[in-house]
Backbone as a printed PyTorch tensor [residue, N CA C, xyz], in Angstrom:
tensor([[[  3.7350,  32.4610,  65.6380],
         [  3.8630,  31.5190,  64.5630],
         [  3.6900,  32.2080,  63.2180]],

        [[  2.8300,  33.1820,  63.2150],
         [  2.6030,  33.8780,  61.9660],
         [  3.8430,  34.6580,  61.5660]],

        [[  4.5410,  35.1830,  62.5090],
         [  5.7720,  35.8920,  62.2110],
         [  6.8220,  34.9600,  61.6350]],

        [[  6.8420,  33.7320,  62.1140],
         [  7.7840,  32.7370,  61.6270],
         [  7.5390,  32.4410,  60.1510]],

        [[  6.2630,  32.3360,  59.7560],
         [  5.9180,  32.1030,  58.3490],
         [  6.3600,  33.2740,  57.4950]],

        [[  6.2000,  34.4790,  58.0150],
         [  6.6030,  35.6510,  57.2430],
         [  8.1110,  35.6930,  57.0760]],

        [[  8.8300,  35.2280,  58.0880],
         [ 10.2810,  35.1740,  57.9600],
         [ 10.7110,  34.1860,  56.8690]],

        [[  9.9730,  33.0880,  56.7700],
         [ 10.2830,  32.1120,  55.7190],
         [ 10.1010,  32.7340,  54.3420]],

        [[  9.0240,  33.5080,  54.2190],
         [  8.7920,  34.1650,  52.9330],
         [  9.8880,  35.1710,  52.6400]],

        [[ 10.3130,  35.8670,  53.6130],
         [ 11.3530,  36.8710,  53.4150],
         [ 12.6720,  36.2120,  53.0530]],

        [[ 12.9450,  35.0420,  53.6220],
         [ 14.2040,  34.3690,  53.3460],
         [ 14.2380,  33.7870,  51.9340]],

        [[ 13.0970,  33.5300,  51.3550],
         [ 13.0480,  33.0060,  49.9890],
         [ 13.4070,  34.0710,  48.9630]],

        [[ 13.3440,  35.3170,  49.3760],
         [ 13.6490,  36.4450,  48.5150],
         [ 12.8490,  36.3970,  47.2270]],

        [[ 11.5670,  36.1160,  47.3840],
         [ 10.6710,  36.1160,  46.2360],
         [ 10.0900,  37.5020,  46.0820]],

        [[ 10.0230,  37.9480,  44.8940],
         [  9.3860,  39.2480,  44.6880],
         [  7.9790,  39.0070,  44.1820]],

        [[  7.0440,  39.6180,  44.8410],
         [  5.6540,  39.4530,  44.4640],
         [  5.1630,  40.7280,  43.8220]],

        [[  4.3350,  40.5610,  42.8720],
         [  3.7580,  41.7060,  42.2070],
         [  2.5560,  42.1580,  43.0130]],

        [[  2.5620,  43.3700,  43.4060],
         [  1.4710,  43.9070,  44.2080],
         [  0.7850,  44.9790,  43.3840]],

        [[ -0.5170,  44.8440,  43.2620],
         [ -1.2930,  45.8190,  42.5010],
         [ -2.2480,  46.5260,  43.4250]],

        [[ -2.5690,  47.6840,  43.0480],
         [ -3.5780,  48.4190,  43.8120],
         [ -4.9410,  48.0850,  43.2620]],

        [[ -5.8870,  48.0120,  44.1180],
         [ -7.2420,  47.7260,  43.6930],
         [ -8.0020,  49.0240,  43.5270]],

        [[ -9.2260,  48.9080,  43.1330],
         [-10.0660,  50.0790,  42.9630],
         [-10.4280,  50.7220,  44.3100]],

        [[-10.3310,  49.9560,  45.3580],
         [-10.6580,  50.4860,  46.6830],
         [ -9.4280,  51.1500,  47.2650]],

        [[ -9.5950,  52.3900,  47.6980],
         [ -8.4560,  53.1290,  48.2360],
         [ -7.9630,  52.5000,  49.5150]],

        [[ -6.6910,  52.3610,  49.6090],
         [ -6.0780,  51.8650,  50.8210],
         [ -6.0160,  50.3470,  50.9020]],

        [[ -6.6900,  49.6140,  50.0030],
         [ -6.6480,  48.1490,  50.0350],
         [ -5.6500,  47.6630,  48.9980]],

        [[ -4.9050,  46.6910,  49.3770],
         [ -3.8870,  46.1320,  48.4850],
         [ -4.2620,  44.6840,  48.2100]],

        [[ -4.0870,  44.2750,  46.9880],
         [ -4.3580,  42.8740,  46.6470],
         [ -3.2910,  41.9720,  47.2540]],

        [[ -3.6540,  40.7570,  47.3750],
         [ -2.6970,  39.7760,  47.8750],
         [ -1.6250,  39.5170,  46.8250]],

        [[ -0.4990,  39.0370,  47.2090],
         [  0.5510,  38.7370,  46.2380],
         [  0.0820,  37.6850,  45.2330]],

        [[  0.4450,  37.8300,  43.9730],
         [  0.0460,  36.8960,  42.9240],
         [  1.1450,  35.8670,  42.7390]],

        [[  0.9140,  34.6750,  43.1930],
         [  1.8280,  33.5630,  42.9750],
         [  1.0290,  32.2830,  43.1160]],

        [[  1.6590,  31.1740,  42.7780],
         [  0.9660,  29.8960,  42.8150],
         [  0.9650,  29.3650,  44.2360]],

        [[ -0.0520,  29.6000,  44.9160],
         [ -0.2040,  29.1060,  46.2730],
         [ -1.6820,  29.0140,  46.5870]],

        [[ -2.0190,  28.4170,  47.6740],
         [ -3.4360,  28.3210,  48.0390],
         [ -3.6550,  29.0760,  49.3480]],

        [[ -4.6780,  29.9230,  49.4040],
         [ -4.9160,  30.6720,  50.6420],
         [ -5.5030,  29.7810,  51.7280]],

        [[ -5.0860,  30.0060,  52.9320],
         [ -5.6610,  29.2820,  54.0630],
         [ -5.5890,  30.2250,  55.2760]],

        [[ -6.7280,  30.5520,  55.8140],
         [ -6.8110,  31.4230,  56.9960],
         [ -6.0310,  32.7200,  56.8000]],

        [[ -6.2470,  33.3850,  55.6910],
         [ -5.5990,  34.6460,  55.3550],
         [ -4.0820,  34.5260,  55.2600]],

        [[ -3.5760,  33.3570,  55.1240],
         [ -2.1480,  33.1630,  54.9140],
         [ -1.9560,  32.3570,  53.6350]],

        [[ -0.8190,  32.4530,  53.0940],
         [ -0.4970,  31.6620,  51.9110],
         [  0.5170,  30.6110,  52.2890]],

        [[  0.3370,  29.4440,  51.6790],
         [  1.3370,  28.3990,  51.8550],
         [  2.5590,  28.7690,  51.0150]],

        [[  3.5590,  28.0010,  51.1300],
         [  4.7380,  28.2530,  50.3100],
         [  4.3390,  28.2090,  48.8430]],

        [[  4.8860,  29.0790,  48.0490],
         [  4.4890,  29.0860,  46.6310],
         [  4.9360,  27.8030,  45.9400]],

        [[  4.0850,  27.3200,  45.0130],
         [  4.4490,  26.1670,  44.2000],
         [  5.3520,  26.6640,  43.0950]],

        [[  6.4370,  26.0070,  42.8910],
         [  7.3550,  26.4190,  41.8440],
         [  6.9080,  25.7190,  40.5670]],

        [[  6.5030,  26.4880,  39.5910],
         [  6.0210,  25.9530,  38.3220],
         [  7.1740,  25.9830,  37.3380]],

        [[  7.5950,  24.7910,  36.9300],
         [  8.6810,  24.6890,  35.9750],
         [  8.1090,  24.2970,  34.6310]],

        [[  8.6910,  24.8680,  33.6030],
         [  8.2530,  24.5260,  32.2600],
         [  9.1490,  23.4060,  31.7500]],

        [[  8.5630,  22.4800,  30.9680],
         [  9.3250,  21.3690,  30.4190],
         [  8.4560,  20.1280,  30.3430]],

        [[  9.0660,  19.0210,  29.9650],
         [  8.3470,  17.7670,  29.8110],
         [  8.8200,  16.7890,  30.8680]],

        [[  7.8890,  15.9630,  31.3010],
         [  8.2600,  14.9100,  32.2330],
         [  8.8140,  13.7310,  31.4470]],

        [[  9.4610,  12.8370,  32.1250],
         [ 10.0330,  11.6610,  31.4770],
         [  8.9280,  10.8140,  30.8460]],

        [[  7.7990,  10.7020,  31.5030],
         [  6.6810,   9.9200,  30.9750],
         [  6.1700,  10.5230,  29.6650]],

        [[  6.0760,  11.8330,  29.6000],
         [  5.6230,  12.4750,  28.3690],
         [  6.6030,  12.2340,  27.2270]],

        [[  7.8790,  12.2670,  27.5080],
         [  8.8860,  12.0310,  26.4840],
         [  8.8230,  10.5820,  26.0000]],

        [[  8.6510,   9.6390,  26.9050],
         [  8.5680,   8.2240,  26.5260],
         [  7.3410,   7.9780,  25.6700]],

        [[  6.2130,   8.5490,  26.0450],
         [  4.9840,   8.3710,  25.2540],
         [  5.1490,   8.9970,  23.8710]],

        [[  5.7490,  10.1830,  23.8030],
         [  5.9630,  10.8380,  22.5070],
         [  6.8760,  10.0000,  21.6160]],

        [[  7.9320,   9.4280,  22.1910],
         [  8.8310,   8.5770,  21.4070],
         [  8.1400,   7.3040,  20.9430]],

        [[  7.2660,   6.7380,  21.7750],
         [  6.5280,   5.5370,  21.3730],
         [  5.5980,   5.8470,  20.2050]],

        [[  4.8970,   6.9610,  20.2680],
         [  3.9980,   7.3530,  19.1720],
         [  4.7970,   7.6200,  17.9010]],

        [[  5.9320,   8.2880,  18.0400],
         [  6.7890,   8.5610,  16.8930],
         [  7.3070,   7.2600,  16.2760]],

        [[  7.7100,   6.3240,  17.1130],
         [  8.2030,   5.0330,  16.6130],
         [  7.1410,   4.2660,  15.8670]],

        [[  5.9340,   4.2360,  16.3960],
         [  4.8370,   3.5310,  15.7250],
         [  4.5200,   4.2100,  14.3980]],

        [[  4.4860,   5.5250,  14.3980],
         [  4.1950,   6.2570,  13.1650],
         [  5.2390,   6.0200,  12.0940]],

        [[  6.5180,   6.0520,  12.4730],
         [  7.5820,   5.8140,  11.4990],
         [  7.5550,   4.3870,  10.9650]],

        [[  7.2170,   3.4380,  11.8310],
         [  7.1160,   2.0440,  11.3910],
         [  6.0180,   1.8950,  10.3500]],

        [[  4.8770,   2.5010,  10.5900],
         [  3.7660,   2.4250,   9.6320],
         [  4.1550,   3.0820,   8.3080]],

        [[  4.8090,   4.2280,   8.3640],
         [  5.2140,   4.9200,   7.1370],
         [  6.2120,   4.0790,   6.3500]],

        [[  7.1610,   3.4520,   7.0330],
         [  8.1440,   2.6140,   6.3410],
         [  7.4840,   1.4000,   5.6850]],

        [[  6.5070,   0.8020,   6.3830],
         [  5.7880,  -0.3380,   5.8100],
         [  5.0090,   0.0820,   4.5760]],

        [[  4.3710,   1.2310,   4.6220],
         [  3.6290,   1.7180,   3.4580],
         [  4.5800,   1.9960,   2.2890]],

        [[  5.7110,   2.5690,   2.5740],
         [  6.6800,   2.8710,   1.5330],
         [  7.2050,   1.5930,   0.8910]],

        [[  7.5850,   0.6200,   1.7000],
         [  8.1010,  -0.6330,   1.1340],
         [  7.0070,  -1.3960,   0.4030]],

        [[  5.7730,  -1.3280,   0.9050],
         [  4.6580,  -1.9670,   0.2000],
         [  4.4100,  -1.3290,  -1.1540]],

        [[  4.5310,  -0.0200,  -1.2300],
         [  4.3670,   0.6720,  -2.5090],
         [  5.4390,   0.2720,  -3.5050]],

        [[  6.6780,   0.1450,  -3.0340],
         [  7.7560,  -0.2900,  -3.9210],
         [  7.5280,  -1.7170,  -4.4160]],

        [[  7.0560,  -2.5820,  -3.5270],
         [  6.7860,  -3.9700,  -3.8980],
         [  5.6820,  -4.0370,  -4.9520]],

        [[  4.6110,  -3.2580,  -4.7510],
         [  3.5180,  -3.2570,  -5.7240],
         [  3.9620,  -2.6890,  -7.0690]],

        [[  4.8230,  -1.7010,  -7.0500],
         [  5.3360,  -1.1440,  -8.3090],
         [  6.1530,  -2.1860,  -9.0670]],

        [[  6.9500,  -2.9680,  -8.3490],
         [  7.7500,  -4.0150,  -8.9930],
         [  6.8580,  -5.0960,  -9.5940]],

        [[  5.8300,  -5.5180,  -8.8510],
         [  4.9160,  -6.5520,  -9.3530],
         [  4.1460,  -6.0310, -10.5640]],

        [[  3.7400,  -4.7710, -10.5090],
         [  3.0350,  -4.1780, -11.6490],
         [  3.9290,  -4.1400, -12.8840]],

        [[  5.1890,  -3.8210, -12.6940],
         [  6.1340,  -3.8050, -13.8100],
         [  6.2860,  -5.2130, -14.3930]],

        [[  6.3400,  -6.2320, -13.5320],
         [  6.4640,  -7.6100, -14.0100],
         [  5.2300,  -8.0380, -14.7950]],

        [[  4.0270,  -7.6780, -14.3080],
         [  2.8000,  -8.0350, -15.0300],
         [  2.7440,  -7.3240, -16.3890]],

        [[  3.1610,  -6.0820, -16.4340],
         [  3.1740,  -5.3520, -17.7010],
         [  4.1180,  -6.0130, -18.6930]],

        [[  5.2960,  -6.4010, -18.2290],
         [  6.2570,  -7.0720, -19.0950],
         [  5.7100,  -8.4110, -19.5730]],

        [[  5.0470,  -9.1460, -18.6730],
         [  4.4680, -10.4430, -19.0400],
         [  3.3720, -10.2830, -20.0870]],

        [[  2.5260,  -9.2810, -19.9390],
         [  1.4580,  -9.0670, -20.9200],
         [  2.0320,  -8.6200, -22.2630]],

        [[  3.1100,  -7.8600, -22.2540],
         [  3.7640,  -7.4960, -23.5150],
         [  4.3340,  -8.7330, -24.2080]],

        [[  4.9620,  -9.6180, -23.4380],
         [  5.4590, -10.8690, -24.0030],
         [  4.3070, -11.7150, -24.5490]],

        [[  3.1910, -11.7850, -23.8170],
         [  2.0480, -12.5900, -24.2550],
         [  1.4560, -12.0370, -25.5500]],

        [[  1.3380, -10.7260, -25.6440],
         [  0.7680, -10.1620, -26.8800],
         [  1.7390, -10.3430, -28.0490]],

        [[  3.0320, -10.3060, -27.7850],
         [  4.0230, -10.5650, -28.8320],
         [  3.8830, -11.9930, -29.3520]],

        [[  3.7340, -12.9450, -28.4510],
         [  3.5760, -14.3500, -28.8510],
         [  2.2340, -14.5590, -29.5490]],

        [[  1.1980, -13.8670, -29.0980],
         [ -0.1190, -13.9780, -29.7260],
         [ -0.0570, -13.4590, -31.1680]],

        [[  0.6290, -12.3590, -31.4010],
         [  0.7800, -11.8240, -32.7600],
         [  1.5570, -12.7950, -33.6370]],

        [[  2.5460, -13.4420, -33.0530],
         [  3.3350, -14.4160, -33.8010],
         [  2.4610, -15.5810, -34.2560]],

        [[  1.5910, -16.0570, -33.3770],
         [  0.7110, -17.1780, -33.7210],
         [ -0.3970, -16.7210, -34.6740]],

        [[ -0.9090, -15.5250, -34.4530],
         [ -2.0270, -15.0460, -35.2750],
         [ -1.6050, -14.7760, -36.7160]],

        [[ -0.3450, -14.4960, -36.9730],
         [  0.0970, -14.2100, -38.3400],
         [  0.4170, -15.4700, -39.1390]],

        [[  0.4190, -16.6270, -38.4900],
         [  0.6760, -17.8730, -39.2130],
         [ -0.5150, -18.2120, -40.0970]],

        [[ -0.2350, -18.7910, -41.2570],
         [ -1.3200, -19.1720, -42.1630],
         [ -2.0530, -20.4070, -41.6500]],

        [[ -1.3370, -21.3310, -41.1140],
         [ -1.9740, -22.5460, -40.5980],
         [ -1.6970, -22.6660, -39.1110]],

        [[ -2.6690, -23.2500, -38.4350],
         [ -2.5300, -23.4640, -36.9950],
         [ -2.7960, -24.9310, -36.7230]],

        [[ -1.9700, -25.5100, -35.8720],
         [ -2.1540, -26.9120, -35.5040],
         [ -2.5480, -26.9870, -34.0410]],

        [[ -3.4030, -27.9770, -33.7550],
         [ -3.7990, -28.1970, -32.3690],
         [ -2.6230, -28.7380, -31.5760]],

        [[ -2.6030, -28.4100, -30.2860],
         [ -1.5620, -28.9530, -29.4370],
         [ -1.0570, -27.9260, -28.4380]],

        [[  0.0320, -28.3080, -27.7900],
         [  0.6230, -27.4290, -26.7930],
         [  2.1000, -27.2550, -27.0990]],

        [[  2.6030, -26.0790, -26.7220],
         [  4.0040, -25.7780, -26.9490],
         [  4.4600, -24.8780, -25.8090]],

        [[  5.7420, -24.8850, -25.5530],
         [  6.2710, -24.0010, -24.5150],
         [  7.6960, -23.6060, -24.8420]],

        [[  8.1290, -22.5090, -24.2050],
         [  9.4680, -21.9940, -24.4400],
         [  9.7780, -20.8850, -23.4470]],

        [[ 10.8920, -20.1770, -23.6900],
         [ 11.3110, -19.1020, -22.7940],
         [ 11.4930, -17.8130, -23.5770]],

        [[ 11.1190, -16.7070, -22.9520],
         [ 11.4070, -15.3900, -23.5170],
         [ 12.7980, -14.9400, -23.0850]],

        [[ 13.0590, -15.0480, -21.8020],
         [ 14.3750, -14.7170, -21.2340],
         [ 14.5880, -15.5900, -20.0020]],

        [[ 15.5690, -15.2490, -19.1640],
         [ 15.8620, -16.0770, -17.9860],
         [ 14.6930, -16.1100, -16.9980]],

        [[ 13.9060, -15.0530, -16.9750],
         [ 12.8530, -14.9370, -15.9720],
         [ 11.5000, -15.4410, -16.4670]],

        [[ 11.1290, -15.0810, -17.6850],
         [  9.7850, -15.3570, -18.2060],
         [  9.8010, -16.5380, -19.1680]],

        [[  8.7910, -17.4010, -19.0280],
         [  8.6070, -18.5160, -19.9610],
         [  7.1510, -18.5440, -20.3950]],

        [[  6.8590, -19.1950, -21.5010],
         [  5.5080, -19.2100, -22.0430],
         [  5.0270, -20.6220, -22.3040]],

        [[  3.6970, -20.7620, -22.3080],
         [  3.0280, -22.0060, -22.6820],
         [  1.8550, -21.6330, -23.5870]],

        [[  1.7420, -22.3200, -24.7050],
         [  0.6610, -22.0580, -25.6540],
         [ -0.1540, -23.3320, -25.8050]],

        [[ -1.4670, -23.1930, -25.7440],
         [ -2.3400, -24.3270, -26.0520],
         [ -3.3260, -23.8870, -27.1270]],

        [[ -3.4530, -24.7140, -28.1490],
         [ -4.3480, -24.4340, -29.2740],
         [ -5.3320, -25.5980, -29.3630]],

        [[ -6.6160, -25.2590, -29.3460],
         [ -7.6700, -26.2810, -29.4340],
         [ -8.6430, -25.8950, -30.5380]],

        [[ -9.0430, -26.8910, -31.3070],
         [-10.0430, -26.6570, -32.3480],
         [-11.4170, -26.6800, -31.6900]],

        [[-12.2260, -25.6840, -32.0170],
         [-13.5680, -25.5610, -31.4440],
         [-14.5600, -26.0200, -32.5060]],

        [[-15.4510, -26.9370, -32.1190],
         [-16.4790, -27.4190, -33.0310],
         [-17.6440, -26.4320, -32.9900]],

        [[-17.9160, -25.7800, -34.1230],
         [-18.9770, -24.7730, -34.1310],
         [-20.3280, -25.3690, -34.4960]],

        [[-20.3390, -26.6010, -34.9920],
         [-21.6000, -27.2640, -35.3060],
         [-22.0550, -28.0670, -34.1020]],

        [[-23.3700, -28.2320, -33.9510],
         [-23.8400, -29.0620, -32.8320],
         [-23.3030, -30.4820, -32.9620]],

        [[-22.8250, -31.0430, -31.8740],
         [-22.1830, -32.3470, -31.8870],
         [-23.1570, -33.5050, -31.9620]],

        [[-24.4220, -33.3110, -31.6740],
         [-25.3790, -34.4120, -31.6390],
         [-25.8050, -34.8630, -33.0310]],

        [[-25.9660, -33.9270, -33.9310],
         [-26.4420, -34.2750, -35.2700],
         [-25.2550, -34.3700, -36.2250]],

        [[-25.2270, -35.4330, -36.9830],
         [-24.1800, -35.5390, -37.9900],
         [-24.7380, -34.9720, -39.2950]],

        [[-24.0370, -34.0540, -39.8320],
         [-24.4740, -33.4310, -41.0840],
         [-23.3730, -33.5670, -42.1110]],

        [[-23.7370, -33.3780, -43.3220],
         [-22.7870, -33.4130, -44.4220],
         [-22.1340, -32.0460, -44.6300]],

        [[-22.6780, -31.0350, -43.9430],
         [-22.1640, -29.6720, -44.1230],
         [-20.7960, -29.5400, -43.4630]],

        [[-19.8740, -28.9820, -44.2070],
         [-18.5490, -28.6860, -43.6760],
         [-18.3940, -27.1690, -43.6800]],

        [[-18.0780, -26.5680, -42.5330],
         [-17.9130, -25.1130, -42.4940],
         [-16.6930, -24.6900, -43.3260]],

        [[-16.7490, -23.4890, -43.9030],
         [-15.6420, -23.0380, -44.7450],
         [-14.3790, -22.6810, -43.9480]],

        [[-14.5250, -22.5260, -42.6410],
         [-13.3600, -22.1550, -41.8300],
         [-13.3970, -22.9360, -40.5170]],

        [[-12.2300, -23.1300, -39.9600],
         [-12.1100, -23.7830, -38.6560],
         [-11.8670, -22.7060, -37.6010]],

        [[-12.4380, -22.9330, -36.4230],
         [-12.2710, -21.9780, -35.3190],
         [-11.3350, -22.5940, -34.2830]],

        [[-10.3260, -21.8220, -33.8960],
         [ -9.3390, -22.2900, -32.9280],
         [ -9.3400, -21.3760, -31.7010]],

        [[ -9.2290, -22.0060, -30.5530],
         [ -9.0960, -21.2690, -29.2910],
         [ -7.6140, -21.2950, -28.9230]],

        [[ -7.0280, -20.0990, -28.7960],
         [ -5.6000, -19.9870, -28.4960],
         [ -5.4580, -19.3610, -27.1100]],

        [[ -4.7050, -20.0450, -26.2750],
         [ -4.4510, -19.5310, -24.9170],
         [ -2.9490, -19.5060, -24.6700]],

        [[ -2.4720, -18.3250, -24.2050],
         [ -1.0490, -18.1630, -23.9160],
         [ -0.9000, -17.8450, -22.4290]],

        [[ -0.0950, -18.6400, -21.7510],
         [  0.2380, -18.3920, -20.3420],
         [  1.6940, -17.9610, -20.2580]],

        [[  1.9410, -16.8600, -19.5650],
         [  3.3060, -16.4060, -19.3090],
         [  3.5610, -16.6300, -17.8190]],

        [[  4.6090, -17.3660, -17.5020],
         [  4.9240, -17.7390, -16.1270],
         [  6.2760, -17.1600, -15.7330]],

        [[  6.3880, -16.7290, -14.4840],
         [  7.6600, -16.2210, -13.9660],
         [  7.6680, -16.3420, -12.4550]],

        [[  8.8500, -16.2540, -11.8910],
         [  9.0100, -16.3250, -10.4420],
         [  9.3400, -14.9300,  -9.9360]],

        [[  8.5330, -14.4700,  -8.9840],
         [  8.7240, -13.1450,  -8.4000],
         [  8.9880, -13.3320,  -6.9130]],

        [[ 10.2540, -13.1930,  -6.5180],
         [ 10.6070, -13.4420,  -5.1270],
         [ 10.4390, -14.9140,  -4.8270]],

        [[  9.6190, -15.2450,  -3.8510],
         [  9.3730, -16.6470,  -3.5130],
         [  8.0780, -17.1630,  -4.1270]],

        [[  7.3470, -16.2970,  -4.8350],
         [  6.0610, -16.6910,  -5.4140],
         [  6.1860, -16.8960,  -6.9170]],

        [[  5.4390, -17.8700,  -7.3990],
         [  5.3150, -18.0600,  -8.8330],
         [  4.1050, -17.2740,  -9.3200]],

        [[  4.2690, -16.5210, -10.3860],
         [  3.1850, -15.6970, -10.9110],
         [  2.9060, -16.0910, -12.3500]],

        [[  1.6850, -15.7450, -12.8020],
         [  1.2850, -16.0840, -14.1680],
         [  0.3210, -15.0400, -14.6970]],

        [[  0.3810, -14.8480, -15.9950],
         [ -0.5630, -13.9900, -16.7000],
         [ -0.9680, -14.7410, -17.9580]],

        [[ -2.2270, -14.6050, -18.3380],
         [ -2.6770, -15.3400, -19.5200],
         [ -3.4190, -14.4190, -20.4770]],

        [[ -3.3930, -14.8170, -21.7170],
         [ -4.0480, -14.0840, -22.7890],
         [ -4.6680, -15.1410, -23.7000]],

        [[ -5.9080, -14.9320, -24.1320],
         [ -6.5330, -15.9050, -25.0110],
         [ -7.3660, -15.2060, -26.0660]],

        [[ -7.5290, -15.9060, -27.1750],
         [ -8.3040, -15.3770, -28.2890],
         [ -8.8150, -16.5410, -29.1320]],

        [[ -9.6420, -16.1980, -30.0910],
         [-10.1340, -17.1660, -31.0700],
         [ -9.6680, -16.7130, -32.4430]],

        [[ -9.3530, -17.6810, -33.3080],
         [ -8.9150, -17.3530, -34.6590],
         [ -9.5800, -18.3090, -35.6360]],

        [[ -9.9980, -17.7550, -36.7350],
         [-10.5690, -18.5870, -37.7960],
         [ -9.5230, -18.7870, -38.8820]],

        [[ -9.4690, -19.9950, -39.3950],
         [ -8.5290, -20.3470, -40.4590],
         [ -9.3190, -21.1210, -41.5030]],

        [[ -9.0520, -20.8180, -42.7680],
         [ -9.7300, -21.5640, -43.8390],
         [ -9.4550, -23.0450, -43.6480]],

        [[-10.5050, -23.8240, -43.8200],
         [-10.3350, -25.2580, -43.5960],
         [ -9.4490, -25.8450, -44.6830]],

        [[ -8.8110, -26.9540, -44.3740],
         [ -7.8400, -27.5970, -45.2620],
         [ -8.4710, -28.0900, -46.5430]],

        [[ -9.7390, -28.4690, -46.5540],
         [-10.3830, -28.9840, -47.7700],
         [-10.5790, -27.8730, -48.7700]],

        [[-10.8740, -26.6320, -48.2960],
         [-11.0620, -25.5220, -49.2140],
         [ -9.7540, -25.1380, -49.8910]],

        [[ -8.6520, -25.2040, -49.1900],
         [ -7.3570, -24.8260, -49.7340],
         [ -6.9270, -25.8250, -50.8160]],

        [[ -7.2570, -27.1130, -50.6440],
         [ -6.8660, -28.1310, -51.6240],
         [ -7.6230, -27.9480, -52.9220]],

        [[ -8.8850, -27.5140, -52.8520],
         [ -9.7050, -27.3440, -54.0550],
         [ -9.2110, -26.1830, -54.8980]],

        [[ -8.6970, -25.1370, -54.2700],
         [ -8.3210, -23.9680, -55.0550],
         [ -6.9020, -23.9760, -55.5230]]])
């Protein structure tokens, strides 16, 4: 039976590397992928290099998930840049309208609204602020009136409505002082 196994090895035409050991006359066993059993070797295991189908599928799944995340981050960054640009434009419009109101000599209480362009519209509310305590009636009239000015800029961004606001206080000489002079 042992001769039969040796014939199988010979028919495979495998070349084994044989090295000499430090001991004279002793030869090492052939070096190949096999397991020794009772001083014989089983058929050599053929080691092939490459990837299995499972490894390729797992690698493609990881690659797909990674690319999906990168694309979402990229599109999210573009969306945030667009919204930031819209807020910057809205604040520029609000400060422009605030300068327009602040340069007027007289201010009237009330609300007003209008449009800057097709996308952006504005709303202004002006309220007179009483700087004297409301409980006591006095004969003193302050030399100036204080007004609270609030500007809202509204626009539609995609399916959402967005808004930015700017507010300030302005003092204006009271009407009685202007009539006297």
